[in-house]
C-alpha positions as CSV (number, residue, x, y, z in Angstrom):
1,I,-14.4,-14.0,-17.5
2,L,-15.6,-11.2,-19.8
3,A,-16.4,-13.6,-22.6
4,T,-18.4,-15.9,-20.3
5,K,-20.4,-12.9,-19.4
6,G,-21.4,-12.3,-23.0
7,A,-19.1,-9.3,-23.6
8,E,-17.9,-8.7,-27.1
9,L,-14.0,-8.6,-27.1
10,L,-11.0,-7.0,-28.6
11,A,-8.1,-9.0,-27.2
12,S,-4.3,-8.8,-27.9
13,A,-1.8,-11.1,-26.3
14,P,1.7,-12.3,-27.2
15,T,2.2,-15.4,-29.3
16,G,2.2,-18.5,-27.2
17,S,0.4,-17.0,-24.3
18,G,-2.7,-19.2,-24.6
19,K,-5.0,-17.2,-26.8
20,T,-6.7,-20.4,-28.2
21,L,-7.9,-21.5,-24.8
22,A,-8.9,-18.0,-24.0
23,F,-11.7,-18.1,-26.6
24,L,-12.3,-21.9,-26.6
25,L,-13.2,-22.0,-22.9
26,P,-15.8,-19.3,-22.9
27,L,-17.1,-20.7,-26.3
28,F,-17.9,-24.1,-24.7
29,A,-19.2,-22.3,-21.5
30,Q,-21.6,-20.2,-23.6
31,L,-22.9,-23.1,-25.7
32,G,-23.4,-25.0,-22.6
33,A,-24.1,-28.5,-24.2
34,P,-24.2,-30.2,-27.6
35,R,-27.6,-29.9,-29.4
36,T,-29.2,-31.8,-32.3
37,D,-32.2,-29.4,-33.0
38,I,-30.4,-26.2,-34.1
39,G,-27.4,-26.5,-36.3
40,L,-24.1,-24.7,-36.3
41,R,-23.7,-22.6,-33.2
42,A,-20.0,-21.5,-33.1
43,L,-17.7,-20.4,-35.8
44,I,-13.9,-19.8,-35.6
45,L,-12.1,-18.1,-38.4
46,A,-8.4,-18.3,-38.9
47,P,-6.4,-16.7,-41.8
48,V,-4.4,-19.9,-42.9
49,N,-5.2,-23.5,-43.1
50,E,-2.3,-24.5,-40.7
51,L,-3.7,-22.3,-37.9
52,A,-7.2,-23.5,-38.6
53,H,-6.1,-27.1,-38.2
54,Q,-4.2,-26.3,-35.0
55,I,-7.3,-24.7,-33.5
56,Y,-9.5,-27.6,-34.7
57,R,-7.2,-30.1,-32.9
58,E,-7.3,-28.0,-29.6
59,C,-11.1,-27.7,-29.9
60,L,-11.5,-31.5,-30.4
61,K,-9.3,-32.2,-27.3
62,L,-11.3,-29.8,-25.1
63,G,-14.6,-30.9,-26.5
64,E,-13.9,-34.6,-25.9
65,A,-12.9,-33.7,-22.3
66,I,-16.3,-32.2,-21.8
67,S,-18.6,-34.5,-23.7
68,N,-18.2,-37.0,-26.5
69,D,-21.4,-35.5,-28.1
70,W,-19.8,-32.3,-29.4
71,K,-19.8,-32.2,-33.2
72,I,-16.7,-30.2,-34.3
73,H,-15.7,-29.8,-37.8
74,Q,-13.0,-28.1,-39.9
75,L,-13.7,-26.8,-43.4
76,T,-11.1,-28.3,-45.7
77,P,-10.6,-28.8,-49.4
78,G,-11.9,-32.3,-49.0
79,N,-15.2,-31.5,-47.4
80,A,-15.9,-27.9,-48.8
81,N,-18.3,-29.1,-51.5
82,A,-21.7,-27.5,-51.5
83,S,-23.8,-30.7,-51.7
84,S,-22.6,-32.1,-48.4
85,W,-23.3,-28.9,-46.6
86,K,-26.8,-28.5,-48.1
87,D,-27.9,-31.8,-46.7
88,E,-30.6,-31.1,-44.2
89,D,-29.8,-34.0,-41.7
90,A,-26.1,-33.0,-41.7
91,K,-26.9,-29.4,-40.8
92,L,-28.1,-30.6,-37.4
93,K,-24.9,-32.6,-36.8
94,R,-22.6,-29.6,-36.5
95,D,-21.9,-27.5,-33.4
96,I,-18.7,-25.8,-34.1
97,L,-16.9,-25.1,-37.2
98,V,-13.3,-24.0,-37.9
99,S,-12.5,-22.5,-41.2
100,T,-10.5,-20.0,-43.3
101,P,-12.6,-17.1,-44.8
102,N,-12.2,-18.1,-48.5
103,R,-13.8,-21.6,-48.2
104,L,-16.6,-20.4,-46.0
105,A,-17.3,-17.4,-48.3
106,A,-17.6,-19.8,-51.2
107,L,-20.2,-21.9,-49.5
108,I,-22.2,-18.8,-48.6
109,E,-22.1,-17.7,-52.2
110,E,-23.6,-21.0,-53.2
111,D,-26.2,-20.7,-50.5
112,A,-24.9,-24.0,-49.1
113,I,-24.5,-23.1,-45.4
114,D,-26.7,-21.5,-42.9
115,L,-24.9,-19.2,-40.3
116,S,-28.1,-17.7,-38.9
117,T,-27.8,-19.9,-35.8
118,V,-24.2,-19.0,-34.9
119,E,-24.2,-17.8,-31.4
120,F,-20.3,-17.4,-30.9
121,L,-18.1,-15.9,-33.6
122,V,-14.3,-15.8,-33.2
123,F,-11.7,-14.0,-35.3
124,D,-8.2,-15.4,-34.5
125,E,-5.1,-13.5,-35.7
126,A,-7.5,-10.6,-36.6
127,D,-4.8,-8.5,-38.1
128,Q,-4.1,-11.1,-40.8
129,L,-7.8,-11.8,-41.4
130,F,-8.5,-8.2,-42.0
131,D,-5.8,-7.5,-44.5
132,T,-7.2,-5.9,-47.6
133,G,-7.2,-9.1,-49.5
134,M,-9.5,-10.9,-47.1
135,L,-12.1,-8.2,-46.4
136,E,-14.2,-9.2,-49.3
137,Q,-14.5,-12.7,-47.9
138,I,-15.1,-11.5,-44.3
139,D,-18.0,-9.2,-45.2
140,P,-20.5,-12.0,-46.4
141,I,-19.6,-14.1,-43.4
142,L,-20.5,-11.2,-41.0
143,A,-23.7,-10.6,-43.0
144,A,-24.7,-14.2,-42.7
145,C,-24.3,-14.5,-39.0
146,T,-27.7,-12.9,-38.1
147,H,-28.4,-14.5,-34.7
148,P,-29.8,-11.5,-32.5
149,N,-27.7,-12.5,-29.5
150,I,-24.4,-13.3,-31.3
151,Q,-21.3,-12.7,-29.4
152,R,-18.1,-11.9,-31.4
153,A,-14.4,-11.8,-30.3
154,F,-11.3,-10.6,-32.1
155,F,-8.1,-12.1,-30.9
156,S,-4.6,-11.2,-32.2
157,A,-1.0,-11.0,-31.2
158,T,-0.8,-7.7,-33.2
159,L,-4.0,-5.8,-32.9
160,S,-3.2,-2.8,-35.1
161,Q,-5.0,0.5,-34.7
162,Q,-6.5,0.1,-38.2
163,V,-8.1,-3.3,-37.3
164,E,-9.2,-2.1,-33.9
165,M,-11.0,0.9,-35.5
166,W,-12.8,-1.3,-38.0
167,A,-13.7,-3.9,-35.4
168,R,-15.4,-1.3,-33.3
169,T,-17.8,-0.6,-36.3
170,V,-18.9,-4.3,-36.1
171,L,-18.8,-5.1,-32.4
172,R,-21.3,-3.8,-29.8
173,R,-19.4,-1.8,-27.1
174,P,-16.5,-4.3,-27.0
175,D,-14.2,-4.7,-24.0
176,R,-10.6,-4.2,-24.9
177,V,-8.1,-6.6,-23.4
178,I,-4.3,-6.2,-23.8
179,V,-2.0,-8.8,-22.2
180,G,1.8,-8.0,-22.3
181,A,3.5,-6.0,-25.0
182,R,2.1,-5.7,-28.5
183,R,3.9,-7.6,-31.4
184,A,5.6,-9.8,-28.9
185,A,6.0,-13.5,-28.1
186,T,6.3,-15.2,-24.7
187,A,9.6,-16.0,-23.4
188,T,9.0,-19.7,-23.9
189,I,9.0,-19.3,-27.7
190,D,12.2,-18.9,-29.7
191,Q,11.3,-17.4,-33.1
192,H,13.6,-17.4,-36.2
193,L,13.1,-16.1,-39.7
194,V,14.3,-18.3,-42.4
195,F,14.3,-17.1,-46.1
196,V,13.5,-19.7,-48.8
197,G,13.3,-19.3,-52.5
198,R,10.4,-21.6,-53.2
199,E,7.4,-23.4,-51.6
200,S,9.3,-26.7,-51.0
201,G,12.0,-24.7,-49.2
202,K,9.6,-24.4,-46.2
203,I,9.8,-28.2,-45.7
204,F,13.6,-28.4,-45.8
205,G,14.5,-25.1,-44.3
206,A,12.9,-25.7,-40.8
207,P,14.7,-29.0,-40.0
208,R,18.1,-27.4,-41.0
209,A,17.4,-24.4,-38.9
210,H,16.7,-26.7,-35.9
211,S,19.8,-28.9,-36.5
212,R,22.1,-25.9,-36.4
213,R,20.7,-25.0,-33.0
214,N,20.5,-28.5,-31.7
215,Q,16.8,-28.2,-31.0
216,A,14.0,-30.7,-31.2
217,P,11.9,-30.0,-34.4
218,S,8.8,-28.7,-32.7
219,T,7.9,-26.2,-35.4
220,C,5.0,-24.0,-36.6
221,V,5.6,-23.0,-40.2
222,R,3.7,-19.9,-41.4
223,A,3.6,-18.7,-45.0
224,G,4.1,-15.0,-45.6
């Protein structure tokens, strides 16, 4: 409700509690309808590709349920070349973009993307986004989003005091929303930590962990 009224948000809720819908629903409500005369109107940033793709899929589902005309994109290694984003006709064929900071910052550096029309900016898993290593990529993105009425929202399961203090220097009188206990997951999620010695171990470790617990392999693998 706060987001649909134009408020800027600092929101924290347990993993699995529906944070994605919490920002997608007001995002679509604020944009109203697809347009072909402006360009990019909403930007969602996620710290890792896996999460960005998960958000992109949910965004597609919700967008298609509202209208088949929404133009929703994810910035990936295959489409992150500057030439395709500089195309003037293509610029008007994008409403919503989901990306990680590094790929988007690279396009900004090449002057290949215009973020001045972004009306709704979401930072998902803000604690991870604002780790020291990503701040240099976040800064040019914030600077490029120059729309006078831009609405920004920070969402995270672990909204640390450091990130909250930094966010308050960026947001305009943000509303703070805390759901449940910090650094927690909902009761419907069973989390397990599996240590692996190499990258390929993530692929083989998860199925073995599930087989030992007689669970169906519905898994989200996060690199740390």
